[in-house]
C-alpha positions as CSV (number, residue, x, y, z in Angstrom):
1,M,1.5,-28.4,-16.1
2,N,1.6,-26.8,-19.8
3,T,-1.6,-25.2,-18.6
4,Y,0.2,-23.5,-16.2
5,L,3.4,-22.6,-18.2
6,T,1.3,-21.0,-20.9
7,L,-0.3,-18.8,-17.9
8,A,3.0,-17.8,-16.7
9,T,3.7,-17.0,-20.6
10,E,0.9,-14.9,-21.3
11,S,0.6,-13.3,-17.8
12,F,4.3,-12.0,-18.7
13,T,3.7,-10.9,-22.5
14,G,0.0,-9.8,-21.4
15,Y,1.6,-7.7,-18.7
16,W,4.3,-6.3,-20.7
17,N,1.9,-5.0,-23.5
18,Y,-0.3,-3.7,-20.7
19,L,2.5,-1.3,-19.1
20,V,3.6,-0.3,-23.1
21,S,0.1,0.3,-23.1
22,E,0.0,2.9,-20.3
23,V,2.9,4.4,-21.0
24,L,2.2,5.4,-24.9
25,H,-1.6,6.2,-24.9
26,P,-2.6,8.2,-21.4
27,S,-6.0,8.1,-20.8
28,F,-8.6,8.0,-17.9
29,H,-8.0,4.5,-16.8
30,N,-4.3,4.9,-17.3
31,Y,-2.5,3.8,-13.5
32,F,0.2,5.1,-15.2
33,Y,-0.1,8.7,-15.4
34,W,-2.4,8.9,-12.7
35,L,0.8,7.9,-10.4
36,I,2.7,10.8,-12.2
37,A,-0.1,13.3,-11.9
38,L,-1.1,12.6,-8.3
39,S,2.7,12.7,-7.4
40,L,3.3,16.1,-9.2
41,F,0.4,17.6,-7.3
42,C,1.4,16.2,-3.7
43,W,4.9,17.5,-4.5
44,L,3.3,21.1,-5.5
45,L,1.6,21.2,-2.3
46,E,4.9,20.4,-0.1
47,I,6.6,22.9,-1.8
48,I,4.1,26.2,-1.5
49,F,2.3,24.5,2.2
50,P,5.0,22.9,3.6
51,W,4.3,21.8,7.5
52,R,8.2,21.3,7.9
53,K,9.2,24.6,6.6
54,N,13.1,23.4,7.3
55,Q,12.4,19.8,5.6
56,S,14.1,20.1,1.8
57,I,12.2,20.2,-1.3
58,I,14.6,17.1,-2.5
59,R,14.6,15.8,1.1
60,K,16.0,12.8,2.2
61,D,16.4,9.3,0.4
62,F,13.7,11.6,-2.4
63,F,15.0,9.7,-5.6
64,L,14.9,6.8,-3.7
65,D,11.4,6.6,-2.9
66,G,10.4,7.9,-6.2
67,F,12.4,4.6,-7.8
68,Y,10.4,2.3,-5.4
69,M,7.2,4.2,-6.3
70,F,7.8,2.8,-10.0
71,F,9.1,-0.3,-9.0
72,N,6.2,-1.6,-6.8
73,F,3.4,-0.1,-9.0
74,F,4.9,-1.6,-11.9
75,L,8.1,-3.1,-12.0
76,F,7.1,-6.1,-9.3
77,S,4.0,-7.6,-11.7
78,L,6.2,-7.2,-14.8
79,I,8.8,-9.1,-13.3
80,G,7.2,-12.0,-11.8
81,Y,4.1,-10.7,-9.8
82,N,1.3,-11.0,-12.4
83,A,2.7,-14.5,-13.0
84,L,2.8,-15.7,-9.9
85,S,-0.6,-14.1,-8.9
86,N,-2.4,-15.4,-12.0
87,I,-0.4,-19.1,-11.6
88,G,-1.7,-18.6,-7.8
89,V,-5.9,-18.0,-8.3
90,K,-5.6,-20.9,-11.0
91,L,-4.5,-23.4,-8.6
92,F,-6.7,-22.0,-6.2
93,S,-9.3,-22.3,-8.5
94,D,-8.3,-25.9,-9.6
95,F,-8.5,-27.2,-5.9
96,L,-12.0,-25.8,-5.7
97,S,-13.1,-28.1,-8.5
98,L,-11.2,-30.9,-6.7
99,F,-14.3,-30.5,-4.4
100,G,-17.2,-29.7,-7.3
101,V,-17.4,-26.1,-6.6
102,S,-16.7,-23.9,-9.4
103,N,-18.0,-20.3,-7.8
104,F,-17.2,-19.4,-4.1
105,V,-19.2,-15.6,-4.5
106,A,-20.9,-15.7,-1.2
107,I,-22.6,-12.6,-1.6
108,S,-23.2,-10.8,-5.7
109,V,-22.9,-7.4,-5.4
110,Q,-22.9,-7.1,-8.9
111,T,-27.0,-5.9,-8.4
112,F,-26.1,-3.1,-6.4
113,P,-25.8,0.4,-8.1
114,L,-22.2,1.5,-8.7
115,W,-22.0,4.1,-5.7
116,A,-22.8,1.5,-3.3
117,Q,-20.4,-1.4,-5.1
118,L,-17.1,1.0,-4.9
119,L,-18.3,2.3,-1.5
120,L,-18.4,-1.3,-0.3
121,L,-15.5,-2.3,-2.2
122,L,-13.2,0.5,-0.5
123,V,-15.1,0.0,3.1
124,V,-14.2,-3.9,3.3
125,K,-11.1,-3.6,1.5
126,D,-9.6,-0.9,3.6
127,F,-10.8,-3.0,6.5
128,I,-8.6,-6.0,5.6
129,D,-6.1,-4.0,5.0
130,W,-5.9,-2.3,8.0
131,N,-5.9,-6.0,10.1
132,V,-2.9,-6.7,7.6
133,H,-0.9,-3.7,8.9
134,R,-1.7,-5.0,12.2
135,L,0.2,-8.3,10.9
136,L,3.1,-6.5,9.8
137,H,3.8,-5.4,13.0
138,R,2.8,-8.3,15.3
139,V,4.5,-10.8,13.5
140,P,8.3,-10.5,13.9
141,Q,8.9,-12.4,10.2
142,L,6.3,-9.9,8.5
143,W,8.0,-7.2,10.6
144,E,11.7,-8.1,9.0
145,F,9.9,-7.0,5.8
146,H,7.7,-3.6,7.1
147,K,11.2,-2.1,8.4
148,V,11.7,-0.9,4.9
149,H,8.5,1.5,5.4
150,H,9.7,1.9,8.5
151,S,13.5,2.9,7.7
152,V,11.6,6.7,6.1
153,E,13.6,9.5,8.1
154,E,12.0,12.3,6.6
155,M,8.0,11.7,5.3
156,G,7.0,13.2,2.1
157,F,4.6,11.4,-0.4
158,A,6.7,9.1,-1.8
159,A,7.3,7.4,1.4
160,H,3.7,6.0,0.9
161,L,5.0,3.8,-1.8
162,R,8.2,2.5,-0.1
163,F,7.8,-0.8,1.0
164,H,9.2,-4.3,0.7
165,W,8.0,-6.4,-2.3
166,M,7.1,-9.2,-0.1
167,E,4.0,-6.4,1.5
168,T,2.3,-7.1,-1.6
169,I,2.5,-10.5,-2.1
170,V,1.1,-10.7,1.7
171,Y,-2.1,-8.3,1.2
172,R,-3.2,-9.2,-2.3
173,S,-3.1,-13.1,-0.8
174,I,-5.0,-12.1,2.4
175,E,-7.2,-10.0,0.5
176,Y,-7.9,-12.0,-2.9
177,I,-10.4,-14.8,-0.9
178,P,-13.0,-12.4,1.3
179,L,-13.3,-10.1,-1.7
180,A,-13.7,-12.7,-4.1
181,M,-16.8,-14.0,-1.8
182,I,-18.2,-10.4,-1.9
183,G,-18.2,-11.0,-5.7
184,F,-17.1,-7.8,-6.9
185,G,-17.4,-7.6,-10.5
186,I,-16.7,-3.8,-11.1
187,N,-15.3,-2.4,-14.3
188,D,-14.1,0.8,-12.8
189,F,-11.7,-0.6,-9.9
190,I,-9.7,2.5,-10.8
191,M,-11.7,4.8,-8.7
192,V,-10.9,3.0,-5.2
193,H,-7.7,2.7,-6.5
194,I,-6.9,6.6,-7.6
195,F,-8.9,7.6,-4.4
196,T,-6.7,5.6,-1.9
197,L,-3.7,6.3,-3.8
198,A,-4.6,9.9,-3.6
199,I,-5.3,9.3,0.6
200,G,-2.2,7.4,1.2
201,H,-0.1,10.2,-0.9
202,L,-1.1,12.7,1.2
203,N,-1.0,11.2,4.6
204,H,2.7,11.0,4.2
205,S,3.6,13.9,2.7
206,N,5.0,16.8,4.5
207,L,1.4,18.8,4.8
208,K,-0.6,20.1,7.4
209,I,-4.2,18.6,6.8
210,S,-7.0,19.0,9.5
211,W,-10.1,17.3,8.8
212,G,-12.2,18.6,11.4
213,P,-14.7,16.2,12.9
214,L,-13.6,13.8,9.9
215,K,-10.2,13.2,11.6
216,Y,-12.5,10.2,13.3
217,L,-13.2,8.8,9.4
218,F,-10.0,9.6,7.3
219,N,-6.0,9.6,8.4
220,S,-3.8,12.5,7.8
221,P,-0.6,13.6,7.9
222,Q,-1.0,15.0,11.6
223,M,-2.1,11.5,12.4
224,H,-0.1,9.0,10.5
225,I,3.2,10.7,11.5
226,W,3.2,9.4,14.8
227,H,3.1,5.8,12.8
228,H,6.0,6.4,12.2
229,A,7.5,7.8,15.1
230,K,10.4,6.4,16.5
231,V,9.2,5.9,20.1
232,L,5.6,4.9,21.0
233,P,4.0,3.8,24.0
234,Q,2.8,0.5,22.2
235,Q,4.6,-2.2,21.9
236,Y,3.7,-3.0,18.2
237,G,2.8,0.5,16.9
238,A,-0.3,2.3,16.7
239,N,-2.3,4.3,14.3
240,F,-2.7,1.4,11.7
241,G,-5.3,3.2,9.5
242,L,-4.6,3.6,5.3
243,T,-7.5,5.5,4.4
244,F,-9.6,5.5,6.8
245,S,-8.9,6.1,11.0
246,V,-12.1,4.8,12.0
247,W,-10.8,1.3,13.0
248,D,-8.2,2.6,14.5
249,Y,-10.7,4.9,16.7
250,I,-13.3,1.4,16.9
251,F,-10.3,-0.7,18.1
252,G,-8.2,1.7,20.5
253,T,-5.5,1.5,18.6
254,V,-5.5,5.3,18.0
255,H,-1.9,7.1,19.6
256,W,-1.8,11.1,19.1
257,P,-0.4,12.9,21.8
258,G,0.1,15.9,19.8
259,S,1.1,17.6,16.4
260,G,3.8,14.9,15.5
261,R,5.8,18.0,13.3
262,D,9.6,16.9,14.3
263,E,9.1,14.0,15.9
264,V,11.9,11.5,15.3
265,L,10.7,8.5,12.8
266,G,12.0,5.0,12.4
267,F,12.3,2.1,14.9
268,E,14.8,1.0,17.6
269,R,18.1,0.8,16.0
270,S,16.4,2.1,12.6
271,E,20.2,3.7,11.9
272,I,21.9,1.0,11.4
273,F,19.3,-0.4,9.0
274,P,20.8,0.2,5.3
275,K,20.7,2.8,2.8
276,E,20.6,1.6,-0.5
277,L,17.9,-0.3,-2.1
278,I,19.4,-3.4,-3.2
279,K,20.2,-4.0,0.9
280,Q,17.4,-3.3,1.8
281,M,15.3,-5.7,-0.6
282,I,17.4,-8.4,0.4
283,F,17.8,-7.6,4.3
284,P,14.4,-9.4,5.7
285,F,16.4,-12.8,4.4
286,T,19.5,-12.4,6.0
287,K,20.8,-13.3,9.1
288,Q,21.6,-10.4,9.9
289,K,18.6,-8.1,11.3
290,S,18.5,-5.0,12.8
291,Q,16.3,-5.7,16.4
């Protein structure tokens, strides 16, 4: 028990020191300033080349989504998720050790060229996340958390990171075992993370992006807007791709009937969904839920 208490304490202090270092020491390997830089870049593009020209530069819930960005990216780990994650990994490792298993890596990719490691990590992680995203729509309890993300009424880059903190736990928990079994040992993981962050920002932005034939590979604002459409023919939604659209084409979950520029966003009865941050955070835990 003392081991876990020590680990929890070190996790809090370690992440605090990491966050302070991120803020005070800008560098290429700095998530904090990459988030700021990519956000400002996407916002500038929205201002210069808006897809919906009648949408305000400071769109509805702009500052709410801005808070969600930094909360989900940093503050959630600071107030407990980093400690919870480290303890979870330790518990899982200790559980495996009961059966004499000290290493469950099935495929070691560390001997691959760096570009191959990064590409494999990107593809495998995105496929896992595509499946998790589908679960968020199909499992009623998970959908209650995912409603926070779908409560966006006007799309913009910052809507990318408006989501309930429980989603972080779901995504990272399901990702952990398959990614660990592949044995990723990449020091430059930031390259994949920043790439997916940029694509996610763009997919939610007020921009018209034409990929041409690459639309069958990469997601886009014109495709993703239909994922947020209030009225969909499919019961559980469509266009679940995060970075890649190819999974939706392969598994038949594509819905792209038109431009979608002025499509009404949300979900059934989303107009009664809480508008305030705290109420959105506690909404899935309350008995009163929108249908």
